[in-house]
N, C-alpha and C positions, 0 to 999 in steps of 0.2 A: 768214884774218885768225883768229887766236884770239881769242873776244869774253869767254869766261866760263866758269869751272871752280869748282864749289862742290860741297858734301858734301849729300846727299839724306837725310833721316832715316826714310824708308819708299819702298817702290817701289810703294805704291798707284796707280794710274793717275790718280785723282783728286787726289792730292797733287804730282804731279809739275808742275813749272813751268818754262816757257821764257820766257826775258827777252827782251824786243824793244821798242824804240821806237817800232814802227810803230802807227800809228792808224787806217789804214783796214782794214776786213774784206775788200776786194775788192783783186784785183790784175791788172796786166797784163803782157804779156810783157816781159822786160827789168827788171821791178821789183825791188828788194831785198827779199829775204825770209830771215829768220832760222830754222835749224833746230837745235835741241837734241838730241844724242846722250847718252843717259843710259846710262850703265854702273851695272849694278845687281849688288849681291852679294845672291843670293837667301838665303842663310841669315842673314846680319847685318842684313838689311833695310836697308841702306845703300848709296850709290853716289857716283859723280861725274858732272856734268855738263859737257859741251862743245860750246859754240855755234858756229856759223860762220855767215857771210853768204853765200848764193849768190843768182842770179839765177833768176827764173821763166823757164822754158823753156830754160835753158841748160844742155845736159847736163854734168854736173860730176862730178869725181872728188875725194874727200875723204879725206885721209890723217890719222890720228890719231897722229902721231909719238910713240912711246914709250909709247902706251898699255899694250901688254902689259908693259913692264917696270915702270912705274909701280905698275900693279895687282898686279904680282908681289910687290913691296916690301910691300904690304899684307897679303899671304897670298894671293896668287891661286888661286881655286878657286870654281866655282860662281857665274860670272857670266854675266848676260845682258845683252841690249843692247834699247833700245825707241827710236825715234825722234819727236819732237815738232815741231810746226812752229808757231812764233810763239806767240801767245796762246790760239790755238784749242784747246778741251778735247780735241781729236782726238789719240790716240797709236797708234803703230803696235803690234802685237802684239809680245810679247818673244822674241827667239829666243837660241837658246845663242851665247855668244861662247867662253868657257873652261867645259869642264865639270870639268875637273881640271888639273892643273899641265902637262899635256902634250896633252890634245885640245882644240885650237882650231879655232875656225870665223873666218879673217880677214876674208874679202870679202863683202861685201853688195849688194844693188842694191835701191833702193827708188824707186816710182813715186808721184809726187804727183800726186793726182786733183784736177781744178778743175773745178768748174762756174760759168760765167759770173764768174770769177776769185774766185771762194770756194772754199777747201780742204773738199772733202766725203770725203777717204778718203787714207788712207797703205797703199800695197801692196807686199809683199814680191813681189820680182820674181828670186828666187835660183835656183840649179841646179847640178848636178854636171857639169860640163866638163872639169876639170882632170885629167888621168891620172895626173900625179904625185902626187896627193892622194888622201885615202881620201874616200868619200861616203856621205852618210847622208840617209835618209828618217825624218821624225818629223812628229807632230801639233802644230800651235800652235792656241793660243784666243787670239781676239782680244777687243777692249774689249767687244763685245755678248755674248761668252759664245758663240759661234760657233766651232767647231774645223774647222779645214782642213789638208791636208797639204802639206809643204814637204820641200824638200832642197837640200844644200848640201855644198861640199867642205870637209874639215878636215885638220887635219897631227896625227899621232899624236904626234910630237917636233917641238919648234921648235929646229932645230940653228941657225937665224939670229932674234934677237929680232925685227929688222924685219919678217921674214917673216909673224909673226903679230900684229904691230899691225893694228889694225881699219882697215878700207879700205872706202870706199863709192861707190858709183856712184849719182847722183842725177838722175832724168828727171821730165818731166812729162806728163801727158796729160789731155785734155778741151778747155776754153775759157776765154779770160781774161774781163775785164770788158768788152772791146769786143767780145767774140765772136768772137775771132780762135782758131783752133785751135793746139793745142800740137804742135810738131813733136819734140821731145828724145826722146819715148818712142820714136821709130822707130828710135834708136840702142842702146837697152837690149839688153843681151846676149841673152836668150830670144828675140828676133828672129831670131837666126840658130840656132835650134837644129836647123834641117832640113839645116846645113852641118857639115862636121867641124871643129868650133871649138875643140876643146881647146887646141890650138897658140895660137889668138888668144886664148883666154882667159889663159894664161899670159902671153904677152906683153903683154896688155893691163895687167897688172900695173905696168909702167914708166910709166904715163901718169900717175901718183900723185906722180911727183916734181914736178910744177908746180903741186902743193896741198899743201903741206906745213904742218901746225900741230903743236902739241905739247900734251899732254895735261899740266898741271902741278897741284901742290898750293898 
């Protein structure tokens, strides 16, 4: 379900806001939770926000339909992506989405870390598994100023714009407010690194057809 898309006037992490009607700070498995995906123009320091409703500990695929073509109309270049959960000040490190009009990173895996039902961290769990795409290693700085390495697949050229729309796998790890352990993180793609999974990763793109949302102005 598409909840909201608005302009952001800065990409400073302190100024990014995620709209939510939730009043509780803690969650149990099955509770509804809002995540906001920020599409940030690094040069112009403006962006768009897309909000999704997900269930805690449900492995979910989110497809931001037409995100590539919508941003392209605005002069698509140098866009990054960051994810925020509900009212929490926590926000994920910013990752590249579009370096220029051709180099596009379309698929992301995010693990939401909870402790006793509180969101404590947002962890990127990306990797390079699709042999049909290019692979890139790079350094990422989180909100604490800590630097870590990441890798992801990207397209050099978008022959089909739908392939370059942003797509996200969301999973959870840790414990909920009742002390139950999260189970969805066991399904994240990195769990299968020991196998020959490039074909599985390519096929997994198809599951997004069940979770279609549209980025709009």
